[in-house]
N, C-alpha and C positions, 0 to 999 in steps of 0.2 A: 732621304731630306723632303720633311714636311715643314711649309713655309703658309701663312697666312697674314694678311694684311689689312687694313679699315683707313681710308682717305676719306678728309672732308675739308670742305673750302668755303667762302663766302667771299664776295666781291661786290663791292661799291665802284661806281660809275657816273660821274659827273660832268660838267661840259669838259674841264680843264683837270679833273681830279679822280685818280683810281686808287682803291686802298682794297688792299688784300688783306685776309687771314688765313690759315692752313694749318693743314697737322696730317700726321699718316704715324698711325703705329704698324708694326710689325711682328711676328714671333717667325722662329726659325727652328727646328728640330733638325740636326744633321747627327747620325749614326753608320761610321765605316763598316761596320759591320752587321747587317741587316740582322742576321739571326744571333751575333754577339754583340748585343747594344753595353755590355760592359767595357769591354775592349776601347769602345772609344765614340764618346758620347758630345756632341754639343748641342745646348738650348740657350737662345738668342733671344732678350727683345729691347727692343727699341723703340723709341718714340721721337718725334720729330714736331714741332712746333712754332712759327713763325708768325708774322706779319711786314707788311710791303705798301711801299704808296709812292707815286708819283704825281708830281705837275707839271702841266707843258704851258707853256704860251708865247707869246710872238714878242722879241723884242728887238728894236734896230735893225729892222727886215728878217728879223732871223727867229728860228725857232728855238726855245728854251727848254729844256727839260732838268727835273730834280726830281730830288728822291732818296730814301735811304729802304735797311732791311734790318730786321732783328729776328734771330731765330734761337733756340736751344734744342739740343740733341742730347740725347740720352741714350745708354746702353745698360742694361741688364744681363750679365752673361756668366756662364759658371766657367768662362774661359778667361774673357776679355775683363768682367770684373763688374763692380758697378759705377759707371761712370756719367759725366757729362760735362757737355762745353757750351759756352756763350758764345755767341760772335756775331758780329755786324756789319752793316757799312752805311755808307753814304757815296751817291755820284750827281754828277752833274756835266749837262752835254748841249754844245750849241750849235746850229748847223745852218748855212744858208740854206731858203728854200729849194726845195726839188726840181722846179721848173727852171734854174737860172742858169748861164751856159757855166758857170763855175760853180762847183759843187764843196763846199770848207765842212768839215766835223773836227770839234775838239771835244775829248769830254776827259773825265779822271771819277776814278773811284776809289776811295778809302778805305779798306777793310781793316776789322779789330778783331782779333781773335786772342781770349784770354791768355792762350799758351805763349803766341807770337808778336802781339799787339800790333802794333798797327804797322801795314802795305798800302804802297802808292800805286794803282796801275790806271795811268796817264796813256791817251790814245789820239791819234788826228790820220785821219783823211783827205782824200784831195782829188779830186776829178774836174775835167773837161771837156765839153761837147767838142769835137772836131769833125764839121758837114755831117758825114751819115756813121760816125764814128769816136772813139771816146779813149781819152788815155785818165789814167788814175795811179794813185799810189797812195800806201799806209804803212803805218807803223804803232806798235802797240803792246804793252807789257800785262803780263798776265801774271795770277798766282794761286798757288793752292796749297793750302795745310793737310799736311797726311792724315787719315782715316784711321778709326779706331783699331780696324785690321792690321795694321800696316803698323803702328804702335805697341798693340799689345798683342796682338791674336798668337795661339803657339799650337801647334798640332806636332807631330812626328816627322815632318815633314818641311812644315815652317813656321819661321820663327820671325816675331814682329822685335821693333826697338824703339823704346819709347824716348830717346834720344833723338829722333830725327829732324830734322831742321825745313822748314817749308821748301818746295819747289817755288824757282819762278823761272818764268822765259820772255824774252823779248821775241818779236815777229818782225818783219818787214817783208812788203811786197809792191810790187809795180808792175803794169800792163796795160792793155789797152784791147777796145774790140772794137768791130767793123760789121756794117749790116751792106750786103749786094743783093738786090733781086730779091728778098724775100729771105735770104743766108743769111746766118751770124755766127760770125769769128770769135771768139774770145780767148786771150791766152796773159799767162802772167808768171815770175816766177818769185820766187820765198824764201827768205833766210829765216831760221828760226834756235834761236841761243837758247839751250836751258843751262840754269845753275841748279845744282842741289837735284837733279830728279831722283826722284822713288821707283827705284825697282827691286826685286828680287835677285839674290845672285846666289851660286856655289861654289866651291870646287869642285871638278870633273866628279863624277860617280863619288859626291860627297856628300851626303842631306844632314842636315836639312837647308833648306832654300833660309837667306836672313833679308832681309828687309835692309837696305842702305842709302846713302846719298852717295850718287854715284858720280859729283863733282859735274863739270859741266859736257854741253851735247849740242852738236850743230849737224843740222839736217838744210840741205839744199833743195829746190826742186821747182820741177816747170807744171804749169796748170794749164791746159786745152780742154778747149770747149767748143763744139759747132753745133748749130742748130738750124 
C-alpha cells in the first residue's frame, strides 16, 4: 500500500469568535499481491474541504456558545466510483459557570446530510460539589452516517451496502468522585443503546463480509479511576 496526504488549515480567533477553514487531500494505492498488481488493485483519491465557526458569550450568569460547520467530502476511486457528499451542522450550548456549586450544561446539535436529511443530537449533563467530592450525571444522543467504504467498497472479502441507514445511539452515565488526603477516586456506571449499528457480518467460513445495519445493541459498563 502507498499513501500520501496533504493538509492545510487557517484559523481566526477574536475575543468571542473563532472561524476555521481546513482541507485534506489523500491518495491511496493498494495492491493485494505486490508482484502481480493485475490480480487486484485499488486506487483512491479523496478530498475533504470544510469551514466551521463558533461564538461564545455570557448570558444570564451562564456561558452560551453557538456555531456551525459545513464540509464537502469527495472520492474518485476505481472501486468506489466518483462520489461526493455535502453535510453541515448547527450547534448551541448553555452552561452555568464552572466555579459554581451546581454545574449544568445543555446542548443541541442539528446535522444535515444530503442522503439522510436532518438529525438532532441533544445532550444534558449536571454535577454538584459535595464537600471534597462531586456527583454527576449525563444523557446524550449521537449519530453517524455510513462512510464511502461501508456503502460502496467491494473486494473479494468485503462488500459494502449502498442502502445502509445511519446509526444512532443514546448514552446515559451517572457517578461521583471523592478526594481524600491527596488521593482521588472516581467511578461511574453507563448505558449505551445503539440503533442500526453498522458492522460487517458473514456466515461462518463463507466470505465475503457484508456491511449491514445490525438492529439494536446495548452496552452496560462500569468506569473506575484512582490517582
